[in-house]
Each structure stands twice: as structure tokens, then as C-alpha cells.
MMTF fields as JSON, N, C-alpha, C and O atoms, coordinates in Angstrom:
{
  "mmtfVersion": "1.0.0",
  "mmtfProducer": "UNKNOWN",
  "numBonds": 307,
  "numAtoms": 308,
  "numGroups": 77,
  "numChains": 1,
  "numModels": 1,
  "chainsPerModel": [1],
  "groupsPerChain": [77],
  "chainIdList": ["A"],
  "bondAtomList": [4, 2, 8, 6, 12, 10, 16, 14, 20, 18, 24, 22, 28, 26, 32, 30, 36, 34, 40, 38, 44, 42, 48, 46, 52, 50, 56, 54, 60, 58, 64, 62, 68, 66, 72, 70, 76, 74, 80, 78, 84, 82, 88, 86, 92, 90, 96, 94, 100, 98, 104, 102, 108, 106, 112, 110, 116, 114, 120, 118, 124, 122, 128, 126, 132, 130, 136, 134, 140, 138, 144, 142, 148, 146, 152, 150, 156, 154, 160, 158, 164, 162, 168, 166, 172, 170, 176, 174, 180, 178, 184, 182, 188, 186, 192, 190, 196, 194, 200, 198, 204, 202, 208, 206, 212, 210, 216, 214, 220, 218, 224, 222, 228, 226, 232, 230, 236, 234, 240, 238, 244, 242, 248, 246, 252, 250, 256, 254, 260, 258, 264, 262, 268, 266, 272, 270, 276, 274, 280, 278, 284, 282, 288, 286, 292, 290, 296, 294, 300, 298, 304, 302],
  "bondOrderList": [1, 1, 1, 1, 1, 1, 1, 1, 1, 1, 1, 1, 1, 1, 1, 1, 1, 1, 1, 1, 1, 1, 1, 1, 1, 1, 1, 1, 1, 1, 1, 1, 1, 1, 1, 1, 1, 1, 1, 1, 1, 1, 1, 1, 1, 1, 1, 1, 1, 1, 1, 1, 1, 1, 1, 1, 1, 1, 1, 1, 1, 1, 1, 1, 1, 1, 1, 1, 1, 1, 1, 1, 1, 1, 1, 1],
  "groupList": [{"groupName": "UNK", "atomNameList": ["N", "CA", "C", "O"], "elementList": ["N", "C", "C", "O"], "formalChargeList": [0, 0, 0, 0], "bondAtomList": [1, 0, 2, 1, 3, 2], "bondOrderList": [1, 1, 2], "singleLetterCode": "X", "chemCompType": "L-PEPTIDE LINKING"}],
  "groupTypeList": [0, 0, 0, 0, 0, 0, 0, 0, 0, 0, 0, 0, 0, 0, 0, 0, 0, 0, 0, 0, 0, 0, 0, 0, 0, 0, 0, 0, 0, 0, 0, 0, 0, 0, 0, 0, 0, 0, 0, 0, 0, 0, 0, 0, 0, 0, 0, 0, 0, 0, 0, 0, 0, 0, 0, 0, 0, 0, 0, 0, 0, 0, 0, 0, 0, 0, 0, 0, 0, 0, 0, 0, 0, 0, 0, 0, 0],
  "groupIdList": [1, 2, 3, 4, 5, 6, 7, 8, 9, 10, 11, 12, 13, 14, 15, 16, 17, 18, 19, 20, 21, 22, 23, 24, 25, 26, 27, 28, 29, 30, 31, 32, 33, 34, 35, 36, 37, 38, 39, 40, 41, 42, 43, 44, 45, 46, 47, 48, 49, 50, 51, 52, 53, 54, 55, 56, 57, 58, 59, 60, 61, 62, 63, 64, 65, 66, 67, 68, 69, 70, 71, 72, 73, 74, 75, 76, 77],
  "secStructList": [7, 7, 7, 7, 1, 7, 7, 3, 3, 3, 3, 6, 6, 6, 6, 3, 3, 3, 3, 3, 3, 3, 6, 6, 3, 3, 3, 3, 3, 3, 3, 3, 6, 6, 3, 3, 3, 3, 3, 3, 3, 3, 7, 7, 1, 1, 2, 2, 2, 2, 2, 2, 2, 2, 2, 6, 6, 6, 7, 6, 6, 5, 7, 7, 7, 7, 1, 2, 2, 2, 2, 2, 2, 2, 6, 6, 7],
  "xCoordList": [0.578, 0.081, 1.104, 2.125, 0.659, 1.387, 0.595, -0.33, 1.065, 0.2, 1.011, 2.086, 0.305, 0.907, 1.241, 0.369, 1.818, 2.326, 2.07, 2.04, 1.874, 1.362, -0.413, -0.938, -0.984, -2.289, -2.184, -1.408, -3.631, -3.987, -5.168, -5.898, -4.882, -5.934, -6.437, -6.032, -7.295, -7.684, -8.29, -8.938, -8.246, -9.212, -10.386, -10.415, -11.581, -12.874, -13.492, -14.64, -12.772, -12.939, -12.403, -12.738, -11.241, -11.151, -9.753, -9.297, -9.366, -8.199, -6.844, -5.785, -7.115, -5.596, -5.299, -6.412, -4.8, -4.978, -3.519, -2.576, -3.188, -1.817, -1.531, -2.41, -0.763, -0.001, 0.966, 1.919, 0.616, 1.577, 2.266, 2.032, 3.389, 4.902, 5.253, 5.681, 5.077, 5.416, 5.155, 4.777, 5.561, 5.172, 5.592, 4.918, 6.969, 7.446, 7.411, 8.086, 6.607, 7.163, 5.425, 4.524, 5.419, 3.711, 3.83, 4.477, 3.599, 3.267, 2.187, 1.091, 2.196, 0.527, 0.939, 2.018, -0.733, -1.024, -2.15, -3.206, -1.85, -2.509, -3.537, -3.001, -4.867, -5.335, -5.938, -7.024, -4.919, -5.577, -6.621, -6.33, -7.537, -7.992, -8.223, -9.075, -7.948, -6.876, -5.634, -5.121, -5.186, -3.975, -3.475, -3.762, -2.251, -2.125, -0.746, 0.03, -0.366, 1.089, 1.242, 0.339, 2.541, 2.932, 4.049, 5.187, 3.989, 5.449, 5.543, 4.675, 7.144, 7.05, 7.283, 8.036, 6.839, 7.363, 7.796, 7.149, 9.142, 9.572, 9.431, 10.052, 8.336, 8.226, 9.52, 10.457, 9.698, 10.908, 9.914, 10.087, 9.083, 8.629, 7.522, 7.375, 7.082, 6.079, 5.219, 4.712, 5.006, 3.518, 3.251, 2.061, 4.283, 4.63, 4.195, 3.569, 4.222, 4.17, 3.105, 2.365, 2.805, 1.223, 0.237, -0.773, 0.033, -0.126, -0.315, -1.341, 0.29, 1.19, 0.162, -0.184, -0.118, -0.935, -2.46, -3.308, -2.728, -4.139, -4.529, -5.451, -3.662, -4.185, -3.907, -4.755, -3.028, -3.122, -4.521, -4.962, -4.829, -6.134, -7.625, -8.715, -7.248, -8.131, -9.38, -10.595, -8.34, -9.095, -9.564, -8.862, -11.002, -11.546, -10.401, -10.083, -9.868, -10.364, -10.194, -10.464, -9.596, -8.993, -9.73, -10.172, -9.935, -11.246, -10.058, -9.383, -10.077, -9.439, -10.23, -11.398, -9.039, -9.291, -8.5, -7.609, -8.932, -8.735, -6.777, -6.019, -6.486, -4.961, -5.458, -4.702, -6.586, -7.162, -7.243, -6.934, -7.852, -8.334, -6.929, -6.465, -6.539, -4.532, -4.227, -3.746, -4.226, -3.872, -3.918, -3.233, -5.443, -5.973, -6.096, -6.145, -6.164, -5.228, -4.054, -4.093, -2.991, -1.991, -1.84, -0.858, -2.644, -2.701, -2.964, -2.61, -3.589, -3.717, -3.054, -3.305, -1.656, -0.479, -0.141, 0.677],
  "yCoordList": [-0.951, 0.2, 0.965, 0.745, 2.418, 3.27, 4.633, 5.185, 5.062, 6.14, 7.054, 7.041, 8.256, 9.701, 10.274, 9.843, 10.748, 11.261, 13.067, 13.526, 14.109, 13.597, 12.944, 12.778, 12.709, 12.419, 13.528, 14.163, 13.23, 14.285, 13.156, 12.48, 13.389, 12.353, 13.426, 14.568, 12.761, 13.454, 12.45, 11.602, 12.391, 11.827, 11.864, 12.838, 11.146, 11.194, 11.919, 11.887, 12.353, 12.936, 14.454, 15.06, 14.952, 16.063, 17.072, 18.196, 15.564, 16.427, 16.274, 16.604, 15.656, 14.993, 15.535, 15.336, 15.915, 16.246, 15.621, 16.153, 14.827, 14.035, 14.664, 14.351, 15.257, 15.069, 14.051, 14.127, 12.942, 11.787, 12.14, 12.536, 11.68, 13.131, 11.327, 11.374, 10.05, 8.674, 8.203, 8.681, 6.2, 5.384, 5.436, 5.067, 6.012, 5.674, 6.996, 7.039, 8.121, 9.634, 10.385, 10.113, 10.915, 11.778, 13.046, 12.757, 14.323, 15.433, 15.599, 15.417, 15.921, 15.681, 16.75, 17.115, 17.577, 18.632, 18.28, 17.78, 18.572, 17.908, 19.3, 20.402, 19.25, 19.998, 20.211, 19.736, 21.247, 21.037, 22.198, 23.267, 22.066, 23.131, 24.259, 23.855, 25.402, 26.354, 26.325, 27.271, 25.501, 25.283, 24.483, 23.37, 24.498, 23.618, 23.415, 24.371, 22.225, 21.676, 20.935, 20.166, 21.039, 20.464, 18.821, 19.07, 18.463, 17.291, 16.333, 15.944, 16.222, 15.1, 13.895, 13.85, 12.973, 11.094, 10.416, 10.317, 9.984, 9.299, 7.46, 6.946, 6.985, 5.566, 4.866, 5.657, 3.746, 2.945, 2.02, 1.105, 1.555, 0.768, -0.37, -0.133, -1.284, -2.512, -1.27, -0.746, -0.674, -0.307, 1.015, 1.293, 2.147, 3.393, 2.765, 3.614, 1.64, 1.379, 1.061, 1.476, 0.574, -0.072, 0.925, 0.656, 2.063, 3.321, 4.183, 4.852, 4.179, 4.919, 4.263, 4.996, 2.824, 2.292, 2.007, 1.68, 2.102, 2.613, 3.88, 4.028, 4.698, 5.995, 6.28, 7.008, 5.889, 6.242, 4.921, 4.915, 4.23, 3.279, 4.134, 4.06, 4.839, 5.459, 4.875, 5.077, 3.929, 2.86, 3.829, 4.484, 3.619, 3.935, 4.159, 3.006, 4.83, 6.113, 6.966, 8.141, 6.497, 7.96, 8.569, 7.609, 9.444, 10.158, 11.193, 12.121, 10.764, 11.587, 13.147, 13.486, 13.875, 15.345, 15.897, 15.215, 17.049, 17.742, 18.543, 18.372, 19.18, 19.842, 21.348, 22.077, 21.675, 23.129, 22.992, 23.824, 21.426, 21.666, 21.758, 22.469, 20.676, 20.807, 21.852, 22.189, 22.943, 24.037, 25.501, 26.341, 25.032, 25.809, 25.989, 27.102, 24.566, 24.154, 24.688, 25.491, 24.771, 25.128, 26.514, 26.921, 27.345, 28.714, 28.746, 29.861, 27.976, 28.732, 28.631, 28.979, 27.721, 27.409, 29.252, 29.673],
  "zCoordList": [0.273, -0.394, -0.257, 0.395, -1.252, -0.951, -0.272, -0.868, 0.979, 1.694, 1.802, 2.402, 0.964, 0.903, 2.58, 3.335, 2.979, 3.8, 3.588, 2.446, 4.987, 6.064, 5.982, 4.881, 6.97, 7.146, 8.423, 9.136, 8.118, 9.982, 10.133, 9.408, 11.624, 12.617, 13.881, 14.097, 14.502, 15.958, 16.759, 16.145, 17.566, 18.564, 19.145, 19.897, 19.164, 19.387, 20.598, 21.041, 20.862, 21.576, 22.085, 23.103, 20.788, 20.489, 21.043, 20.828, 22.085, 22.725, 22.278, 22.813, 21.091, 20.596, 19.194, 18.707, 18.503, 17.055, 16.483, 17.069, 15.689, 14.987, 13.457, 12.655, 13.072, 11.667, 11.884, 12.66, 11.036, 10.706, 9.311, 8.169, 10.28, 9.025, 8.21, 7.057, 8.777, 8.246, 9.241, 10.311, 8.561, 9.167, 10.583, 11.545, 10.602, 12.21, 13.077, 14.105, 12.67, 13.134, 13.088, 12.295, 13.702, 13.896, 14.536, 15.543, 14.58, 15.552, 16.404, 15.875, 17.68, 18.567, 19.017, 19.482, 18.706, 19.679, 20.557, 20.17, 21.742, 22.984, 23.332, 23.213, 23.72, 24.253, 25.456, 25.791, 26.407, 28.104, 28.139, 27.603, 28.605, 28.701, 27.836, 27.045, 27.56, 26.75, 26.317, 25.719, 26.518, 26.304, 25.76, 26.201, 24.269, 23.561, 23.471, 23.443, 23.423, 23.558, 22.512, 22.18, 21.722, 20.586, 20.645, 21.045, 20.563, 20.616, 18.988, 18.207, 19.01, 18.313, 18.849, 19.822, 18.463, 18.568, 17.126, 16.084, 17.46, 16.514, 17.388, 18.318, 16.514, 16.837, 17.855, 17.963, 18.493, 18.1, 18.799, 17.993, 19.58, 20.5, 19.095, 17.896, 19.748, 18.743, 18.89, 17.897, 20.418, 20.461, 20.19, 20.044, 20.058, 19.003, 17.815, 17.182, 17.172, 15.752, 15.787, 14.895, 16.372, 16.192, 16.53, 15.879, 17.317, 17.541, 16.176, 16.059, 15.533, 14.505, 12.924, 11.997, 13.016, 12.095, 12.632, 11.802, 13.687, 14.15, 13.366, 12.564, 13.765, 13.502, 11.856, 11.34, 11.134, 9.622, 8.997, 7.848, 9.79, 9.587, 9.941, 9.374, 10.94, 11.194, 12.235, 12.237, 13.25, 13.815, 15.205, 15.975, 15.163, 16.701, 18.016, 18.309, 18.664, 18.473, 17.583, 17.831, 16.047, 15.778, 14.425, 13.795, 13.952, 13.314, 12.302, 12.746, 11.084, 10.103, 9.999, 10.193, 9.61, 10.185, 8.6, 8.093, 8.039, 7.489, 7.526, 8.481, 6.516, 7.112, 7.606, 8.248, 7.302, 7.631, 9.419, 10.272, 9.582, 11.128, 11.983, 12.874, 11.229, 12.407, 12.341, 13.423, 11.364, 11.312, 12.248, 12.832, 11.848, 13.27, 14.666, 15.189, 15.484, 16.458, 16.41, 17.342, 15.913, 15.841, 15.942, 16.563, 15.438, 15.493, 16.536, 16.919, 17.702, 18.899, 20.223, 21.377, 19.285, 20.578, 20.708, 21.526]
}
């Protein structure tokens, strides 16, 4: 399967948004109250790689979002 990156996802509760950069890395915006915190994760463990795989497949609790939705949250930082 040929996946184009970046891909964008969020948790169904809206508390985290993800920019999936590759099959092994993503940027996350965590929303805590009025604050937004962004960090990058490079998958090294099996569980981190499975998490990214689930995010790409948009398995529950991950939902597809647009680039615009991700950028809108990033601007609030």
C-alpha cells in the first residue's frame, strides 16, 4: 500500500490532533483546557508503531481530519 504523508487525525474526544509524517513519526497537539502543547514522537517501540498504524487506518478512537483543522488548532498555540 502506497500511503501519502502527511495524514491528519484526531481523537474522537477532540483532545489530541495528529499530523502523521511517516509510518514511524507524528506530531501531536494536546489540548488541555485553553492550552495547546505540541510534541513530536519518533516510534521506536512496537506499541508506538502499532499506534501509528491504527491512526493511519483511522481505527476507533482516531478520526480523519483536514489539514485546515490541524492548522487552526496549531494557530491557537
